[in-house]
C-alpha positions in Angstrom: -79.3 40.4 153.3 -80.6 43.8 151.2 -84.9 42.9 150.9 -86.6 44.3 147.4 -89.9 45.0 146.5 -90.6 45.2 142.5 -93.2 47.5 141.4 -93.9 46.0 137.6 -92.4 42.6 137.6 -93.8 41.3 134.6 -92.6 44.2 132.6 -89.6 44.3 131.2 -88.2 46.7 133.4 -89.6 43.9 135.9 -89.0 41.2 134.7 -85.2 41.9 134.1 -85.2 42.9 137.6 -86.0 39.6 138.7 -83.0 37.9 136.7 -80.7 40.6 137.7 -81.1 40.3 141.6 -81.3 36.4 141.3 -77.7 36.6 140.5 -76.5 39.2 142.9 -75.8 37.9 146.2 -77.1 39.6 149.6 -80.4 40.2 148.2 -83.9 39.2 148.3 -86.8 40.4 146.5 -89.7 40.2 149.4 -92.0 41.4 147.0 -94.2 41.8 144.0 -95.9 43.6 141.7 -98.0 44.1 138.6 -100.9 45.6 137.0 -102.9 42.2 135.2 -100.3 39.9 134.4 -101.4 37.4 137.1 -100.2 34.2 134.8 -96.9 35.6 135.0 -97.0 36.9 138.6 -97.5 33.7 140.0 -94.9 32.1 138.2 -92.1 34.5 139.5 -94.1 34.7 143.1 -93.4 30.5 142.9 -89.5 31.1 141.5 -88.2 33.9 144.8 -90.8 33.4 146.9 -92.2 36.9 147.8 -93.7 37.6 151.6 -96.1 39.3 149.3 -97.2 40.0 145.9 -99.8 42.7 145.1 -102.1 42.6 141.7 -103.1 46.0 140.7 -106.1 45.2 138.9 -108.9 44.0 141.2 -110.8 41.8 138.5 -107.9 39.3 137.9 -107.6 38.7 142.0 -109.7 35.7 141.7 -107.8 34.0 138.9 -104.2 35.1 141.0 -105.8 33.5 143.9 -105.9 29.8 143.3 -102.2 29.8 141.9 -100.9 31.0 145.0 -99.8 29.0 148.1 -98.2 30.4 151.7 -98.0 33.8 150.2 -100.1 36.8 150.7 -101.7 38.6 148.3 -102.9 42.4 148.1 -105.0 43.8 145.4 -105.3 47.2 143.9 -103.1 50.7 144.5 -104.1 50.6 148.5 -102.5 47.6 148.0 -99.2 48.8 147.1 -99.3 51.0 149.6 -100.2 48.0 152.0 -97.0 46.3 151.1 -95.1 48.7 151.0 -96.1 49.5 154.9 -95.8 46.3 156.1 -92.6 44.9 154.9 -89.4 46.0 156.0 -87.4 46.2 152.8 -84.3 48.1 152.3 -85.1 49.2 148.3 -88.1 49.2 145.7 -88.0 48.7 142.3 -90.4 50.8 140.7 -91.2 49.6 136.6 -94.6 49.9 136.4 -96.3 51.4 133.1 -97.7 54.7 134.7 -97.9 56.8 137.9 -99.8 54.4 139.3 -99.4 53.5 142.9 -97.6 57.6 143.7 -99.2 57.0 147.1 -97.7 53.8 147.3 -94.0 55.5 145.9 -95.0 58.6 148.8 -95.5 56.4 151.6 -92.4 54.8 150.3 -89.8 57.6 150.8 -91.7 58.4 153.9 -90.2 55.2 155.6 -87.0 56.3 153.8 -86.6 53.2 151.3 -83.9 54.1 148.9 -86.3 54.4 145.2 -84.8 52.4 142.0 -86.3 53.9 139.8 -87.9 53.4 136.0 -90.9 54.2 135.6 -90.5 58.5 134.4 -94.0 59.1 134.5 -93.3 59.4 138.3 -91.0 62.5 138.2 -92.6 63.8 134.7 -96.8 64.3 137.0 -95.0 64.6 140.3 -91.7 65.2 140.5 -91.8 68.3 142.3 -94.0 66.6 145.6 -91.6 63.5 145.1 -88.6 65.4 145.1 -89.1 67.6 147.5 -90.2 64.3 149.6 -87.1 62.6 149.0 -85.1 65.8 149.9 -86.6 65.9 153.1 -86.9 62.1 153.8 -83.4 62.2 153.0 -84.2 59.1 150.3 -81.5 58.6 147.6 -83.5 58.0 144.3 -81.3 56.8 142.0 -82.4 56.2 138.1 -82.7 52.8 136.0 -83.4 54.6 133.0 -80.4 53.9 130.9 -79.9 57.9 129.8 -80.0 58.5 133.0 -78.5 56.3 135.2 -75.1 57.3 132.4 -75.8 60.5 133.8 -75.7 59.2 137.6 -72.4 57.8 137.3 -70.7 60.8 135.1 -71.5 63.3 138.2 -70.2 60.9 140.6 -68.3 62.8 143.2 -68.4 65.6 140.9 -68.3 69.6 142.0 -72.2 69.8 139.8 -71.0 74.0 139.9 -68.4 72.6 136.6 -71.6 71.8 135.3 -72.3 73.4 131.6 -74.3 70.2 130.1 -76.0 67.5 130.1 -76.7 65.3 127.3 -79.5 62.7 126.6 -78.7 60.6 123.6 -81.4 59.4 122.0 -80.9 56.5 119.4 -83.9 58.4 117.2 -86.2 55.7 117.2 -87.4 53.0 113.8 -88.3 56.8 112.0 -84.9 58.5 111.8 -84.8 58.0 108.4 -87.6 56.8 107.6 -90.5 59.2 106.4 -93.4 59.1 108.8 -96.0 59.1 105.7 -98.2 55.7 105.9 -97.3 54.5 109.1 -98.1 51.2 109.3 -98.3 50.0 113.5 -95.8 47.1 112.8 -93.1 49.7 111.8 -93.9 51.7 114.8 -93.5 49.0 117.5 -90.1 47.8 115.3 -87.9 49.9 118.0 -83.7 49.3 116.2 -82.2 48.5 119.3 -84.6 47.7 122.4 -87.5 45.6 123.2 -89.6 47.1 125.2 -93.6 47.7 126.2 -95.9 49.0 123.4 -96.4 52.3 125.0 -92.5 52.8 125.5 -92.2 51.7 121.9 -94.6 54.1 120.8 -92.9 57.5 122.6 -89.5 56.1 121.1 -91.3 56.4 117.3 -92.4 60.0 118.1 -89.6 61.3 120.4 -92.3 61.8 123.3 -89.8 59.4 125.6 -86.8 61.6 124.9 -89.5 64.5 126.2 -90.6 62.6 129.3 -86.6 62.1 129.7 -85.7 65.8 129.7 -88.8 66.4 131.9 -87.6 63.4 134.8 -83.8 64.8 134.4 -84.6 68.5 135.3 -85.7 66.6 139.2 -83.4 63.9 139.5 -80.4 66.6 138.7 -81.7 69.3 139.4 -80.2 71.7 135.6 -82.4 74.1 134.4 -83.9 73.3 131.1 -81.6 75.2 129.4 -78.8 73.2 130.5 -81.1 69.1 129.1 -79.3 68.9 125.7 -81.0 66.1 123.3 -78.9 64.5 120.5 -79.4 61.5 118.3 -77.0 58.5 118.6 -78.4 55.0 116.5 -75.4 52.5 118.4 -77.3 53.2 121.0 -73.8 52.8 122.7 -73.5 56.3 124.3 -75.8 56.3 127.1 -75.6 59.6 127.7 -72.7 62.7 128.5 -71.7 65.0 131.0 -70.4 68.6 130.0 -68.3 71.0 131.9 -67.3 74.0 131.5 -63.7 73.6 130.9 -64.7 71.7 127.6 -63.9 68.1 129.1 -67.5 65.3 128.5 -67.6 62.6 130.0 -69.6 59.4 129.0 -71.0 56.2 130.4 -70.5 53.5 127.6 -71.6 49.8 127.4 -74.2 47.4 124.9 -77.3 48.2 125.1 -78.5 45.4 128.3 -81.0 47.4 130.7 -79.6 44.8 133.6 -76.5 46.7 133.2 -78.3 50.5 135.2 -80.8 48.0 137.0 -78.1 45.9 138.3 -76.2 49.3 139.2 -79.4 51.4 140.5 -78.7 48.4 143.4 -75.4 48.7 143.9 -74.2 52.2 143.8 -71.6 52.8 144.6 -70.6 49.9 144.1 -69.4 47.5 141.6 -69.8 43.9 141.1 -69.7 41.8 137.9 -72.7 41.5 136.2 -74.3 38.5 133.8 -74.3 41.6 129.9 -72.2 41.0 127.0 -69.3 43.3 127.7 -68.6 46.0 125.7 -65.3 45.2 123.7 -64.5 48.9 122.3 -63.0 47.9 119.6 -64.9 46.2 117.5 -67.3 49.2 117.7 -66.3 51.0 114.1 -69.0 53.9 114.5 -70.4 56.3 117.1 -72.2 58.7 115.8 -74.4 61.9 116.7 -76.7 64.1 115.7 -78.9 66.6 116.5 -83.2 65.9 116.8 -85.1 67.3 113.7 -87.7 68.6 116.2 -89.9 69.4 113.2 -90.3 65.8 112.4 -91.0 64.3 116.0 -92.7 68.0 117.6 -93.2 66.2 120.4 -89.5 66.7 122.1 -90.3 70.2 121.7 -94.0 70.2 123.1 -91.9 68.0 126.2 -89.9 71.1 127.3 -92.3 73.9 126.4 -94.5 72.1 129.4 -90.9 71.7 131.5 -90.5 75.4 130.0 -94.3 75.9 132.3 -94.0 73.5 135.2 -97.1 72.8 137.4 -99.4 70.8 136.4 -98.5 70.9 132.6 -96.5 68.4 132.7 -98.4 65.9 134.2 -101.1 66.9 131.5 -98.6 66.4 128.6 -98.0 63.2 129.9 -101.7 62.0 130.2 -102.5 63.4 127.4 -100.2 61.0 125.7 -100.9 58.5 127.4 -103.9 58.6 126.1 -103.6 59.7 122.6 -101.0 56.5 122.5 -103.7 54.5 123.6 -106.5 55.0 121.3 -103.6 54.8 118.1 -102.8 51.1 119.8 -106.4 50.8 119.8 -106.3 51.7 115.8 -108.3 54.7 117.1 -106.4 57.0 115.7 -103.6 57.4 113.2 -99.4 57.4 114.7 -99.2 61.3 113.0 -101.9 62.4 114.5 -100.6 62.0 118.3 -98.6 65.0 118.7 -101.4 67.1 117.3 -103.3 66.1 120.3 -101.3 66.4 123.0 -100.8 70.2 121.4 -105.1 70.8 121.5 -105.0 69.4 125.0 -102.0 71.4 126.8 -102.6 74.5 124.7 -106.1 74.7 126.6 -104.6 73.3 129.9 -104.4 76.8 133.1 -100.7 75.3 135.1 -101.8 75.5 138.6 -99.5 74.3 141.4 -101.0 72.6 144.6 -101.0 68.7 146.3 -101.1 65.5 145.4 -104.3 65.0 144.7 -104.5 68.7 142.4 -102.4 67.1 140.2 -104.4 63.9 140.3 -106.9 66.4 139.2 -105.1 67.6 136.1 -104.2 64.6 134.9 -107.9 63.5 134.9 -109.0 66.4 132.5 -106.1 65.7 130.4 -108.0 62.3 130.2 -111.2 64.1 129.1 -110.0 66.5 127.4 -108.4 63.6 124.8 -111.8 62.4 124.8 -113.2 65.2 124.0 -110.9 66.2 120.6 -111.0 62.7 119.3 -114.7 61.6 119.4 
């Protein structure tokens, strides 16, 4: 029996992960963690009966405790680390909406728990530290993002020296063929393909999500930035590609359903039947690809520049984006202000290396800088 902890169980990825695991033989959820959705967390606990659950937001701890029976309840980020330390888990799914819980993730790697990673911010902010720890402890990190899962599958068993480019596909978001003038929030949050949380949906609209995925791919697969390309693919059927030096391209195609990469992250390299709708390629009339418009979507270019700068710069980029998106969702700035704020913040940052605390200090600096710019 494979024992699994899910961090971020009440989010889109987490909810799908619960569903996937309940349909997988020989897999059991032993731990759940969420940030603040205590009602759904209580429902999930009653459904899957984990040994421990953690609610990161301590303010909701009392509300959740009343609803639990025979389940140990922890709180705060320390609760994540304690849950990981206590449970003898085989795999941990990290699907939190931010890099919250990074200390718990580092402890999980030290305990040689296999990491199924959906939280791209973990590698964007702390990629060099996380990957160094994973290599030292010989722990597999298997991506859940559909694009990185596709790359992972295309590279399996292949000679890395034969790779020329890895190519991440992007749907283009809601404004691929629309003007960015007079953008309304409801238009931003209306993604044409994926049903996701608000923050990642905004990131898709600005294409910052794809920029963060470029940085994540750099850490996951170890290829330099110039070998990591992005193409627009609005049908979202081809989830990414690998181009080899002989001109061959391998691609992973499937229906756009996150349950499939979640399941593969858990079962790799084994493949078993899934509950997703299988792709009937004979019914797919078109597969189109195009280069991204960096002038229209400057966040993608900002991400490449942050990756080139390296050190703490990607963490600052990501944090500035988080704060700008939060301000947009709170109706305090306009959509088109997001990349401008991010560019101002990264322009004032001097990147540096250090330990986890140094990187965290850089993220705190970025948050304060955004506030100073907007206020």
